[in-house]
matplotlib code that plots the C-alpha trace (Angstrom):
import matplotlib.pyplot as plt

x = [-79.7, -78.7, -77.1, -79.3, -81.3, -80.6, -84.1, -84.7, -88.0, -88.8, -91.6, -94.6, -94.0, -90.4, -88.6, -90.8, -90.3, -88.2, -86.5, -82.9, -82.5, -79.6, -78.6, -82.0, -85.2, -86.4, -89.1, -90.3, -87.3, -84.8, -85.5, -83.1, -80.1, -77.0, -78.9, -78.7, -81.2, -83.7, -82.4, -83.9, -87.0, -88.6, -91.8, -92.2, -91.6, -94.2, -96.7, -96.1, -96.5, -99.8, -101.2, -100.4, -103.4, -101.7, -98.8, -95.3, -94.6, -91.5, -90.7, -89.5, -87.4, -90.3, -91.7, -88.3, -87.8, -91.3, -90.4, -87.0, -88.6, -91.3, -88.7, -86.6, -89.7, -91.0, -87.5, -87.3, -90.8, -90.1, -86.6, -85.2, -81.6, -81.7, -78.1, -78.6, -81.3, -81.3, -84.5, -84.1, -86.6, -87.6, -86.4, -85.5, -82.5, -82.5, -80.0, -81.9, -81.7, -84.9, -86.2, -88.9, -89.5, -87.8, -90.7, -93.0, -90.4, -90.3, -94.1, -94.1, -91.7, -93.8, -97.0, -95.6, -94.2, -97.4, -99.4, -97.2, -97.2, -101.0, -101.2, -98.9, -101.3, -99.4, -102.2, -104.6, -104.5, -105.5, -102.3, -99.9, -96.5, -94.5, -93.8, -95.5, -92.3, -88.7, -85.4, -84.6, -81.0, -79.8, -76.5, -74.7, -71.3, -70.2, -68.3, -71.6, -73.4, -70.6, -70.5, -74.3, -74.2, -71.4, -73.3, -76.5, -74.9, -72.1, -72.7, -76.2, -75.1, -75.4, -77.1, -80.8, -82.5, -80.2, -80.0, -77.8, -77.1, -73.8, -72.0, -72.9, -71.4, -73.8, -73.7, -73.1, -74.7, -72.8, -73.6, -77.0, -77.0, -78.8, -82.3, -83.0, -86.3]
y = [4.4, 1.2, -1.6, -4.2, -4.9, -7.4, -8.7, -10.8, -12.0, -14.7, -17.2, -16.6, -17.2, -18.3, -15.1, -13.4, -10.2, -10.9, -13.9, -14.7, -16.3, -15.0, -11.6, -10.8, -9.4, -6.2, -3.9, -0.4, 0.9, -1.3, -1.2, 1.2, 0.3, -0.2, -0.1, -2.8, -5.6, -5.7, -7.6, -11.1, -10.9, -14.2, -12.6, -10.6, -13.7, -15.7, -12.8, -12.8, -16.6, -16.3, -13.9, -16.0, -16.9, -19.9, -22.2, -21.2, -21.8, -23.9, -25.0, -28.5, -29.3, -29.4, -26.1, -24.4, -25.5, -24.1, -20.7, -20.6, -21.4, -18.8, -16.1, -17.1, -17.2, -13.8, -12.3, -13.7, -12.5, -9.0, -9.0, -8.3, -9.6, -12.1, -12.4, -14.9, -16.4, -18.9, -20.3, -21.7, -23.5, -20.2, -17.3, -16.2, -14.1, -12.6, -10.3, -8.7, -5.7, -4.0, -0.5, -0.8, 0.2, -2.5, -2.9, -3.5, -5.9, -7.9, -8.0, -9.3, -12.1, -13.1, -13.0, -15.2, -17.7, -17.9, -18.3, -21.1, -22.9, -22.8, -24.1, -26.9, -28.0, -26.7, -25.3, -22.8, -19.1, -18.3, -19.8, -17.2, -17.9, -14.7, -12.1, -8.7, -6.9, -7.8, -6.1, -4.3, -3.2, -1.0, -2.0, 0.8, -0.7, -3.8, -4.8, -4.6, -6.7, -9.3, -9.5, -10.0, -12.7, -14.5, -14.2, -15.5, -18.5, -19.4, -18.1, -19.5, -23.0, -26.0, -24.9, -25.6, -24.2, -21.8, -19.8, -19.9, -23.6, -24.4, -25.1, -21.6, -18.2, -15.3, -12.5, -9.0, -6.3, -3.2, 0.1, 1.6, 4.8, 7.7, 8.3, 11.3, 13.2]
z = [-39.6, -37.9, -40.0, -38.2, -35.0, -32.3, -31.5, -28.4, -26.9, -24.4, -24.1, -21.9, -18.2, -18.5, -17.3, -14.8, -12.9, -9.8, -11.5, -10.6, -14.1, -16.1, -15.0, -13.5, -14.9, -16.4, -15.1, -15.7, -13.6, -15.2, -18.9, -20.5, -22.5, -20.4, -17.1, -14.5, -14.4, -11.5, -8.5, -7.9, -5.7, -4.9, -3.5, -6.7, -8.9, -6.8, -7.3, -11.1, -11.2, -9.4, -12.0, -15.0, -17.1, -18.7, -17.9, -19.1, -22.8, -23.4, -26.9, -27.9, -30.9, -33.5, -32.2, -32.3, -35.9, -36.8, -35.2, -36.9, -40.3, -39.7, -39.1, -42.1, -44.3, -43.2, -43.7, -47.2, -48.1, -46.9, -48.2, -44.8, -44.5, -41.7, -40.5, -37.6, -35.5, -32.6, -31.3, -27.8, -25.6, -23.8, -26.0, -29.5, -30.7, -34.2, -35.9, -38.8, -41.1, -42.0, -42.8, -40.2, -36.6, -34.5, -32.1, -35.1, -36.6, -33.4, -33.3, -36.9, -36.0, -33.1, -35.1, -37.9, -35.5, -33.6, -36.8, -38.0, -34.6, -34.6, -38.2, -37.3, -34.5, -31.5, -29.3, -30.8, -31.5, -27.9, -26.5, -25.0, -26.4, -26.0, -23.4, -24.1, -24.9, -25.7, -26.6, -29.8, -29.7, -32.6, -34.2, -35.9, -36.8, -38.6, -35.4, -33.3, -36.0, -36.0, -32.2, -32.0, -34.7, -32.8, -29.5, -31.2, -32.9, -30.5, -27.0, -26.2, -25.1, -27.4, -30.6, -30.8, -33.9, -35.7, -38.9, -40.8, -40.3, -38.6, -41.9, -43.4, -42.6, -42.1, -44.6, -43.2, -45.3, -46.3, -44.5, -45.5, -47.5, -45.7, -46.7, -48.9, -48.6]

ax = plt.figure().add_subplot(projection="3d")
ax.plot(x, y, z, "-o")
ax.set_aspect("equal")
plt.show()
């Protein structure tokens, strides 16, 4: 059992296939852990742009706060220890511990954030806000957890909307006991 998951998802239309952004993009041939990213391909990026149904979704400060608060609220309701979160203008990182399939966990986080954005009057429920997939890295050791917390809170550029706040330290849970049948 992993101690936690490092969940990452981006906003709609901001990191397209073929993009030179960051270390490159992910596609069906470049989507396994520890594999290289796809090489930048301007033609592919242009093709992806032309098929977008809506403009890219970029979050301003009030939207980022709503997304952060939605993630914190859901984690508290479900009693999932949220160790760190950082909501940026075009992506979200969360280090979270939950006895749940990580893909489903990521979907739950996106759904709650979208619901709360809609309720706050930012677009409507038909607005595409998130990419279809994301990353769900399993963290098995306290060192991996600590490294991803540090990355999430301190290696993303100037802080935008973070949990815990800058004056608090994240709590790292003890190792989980194996499940018994």
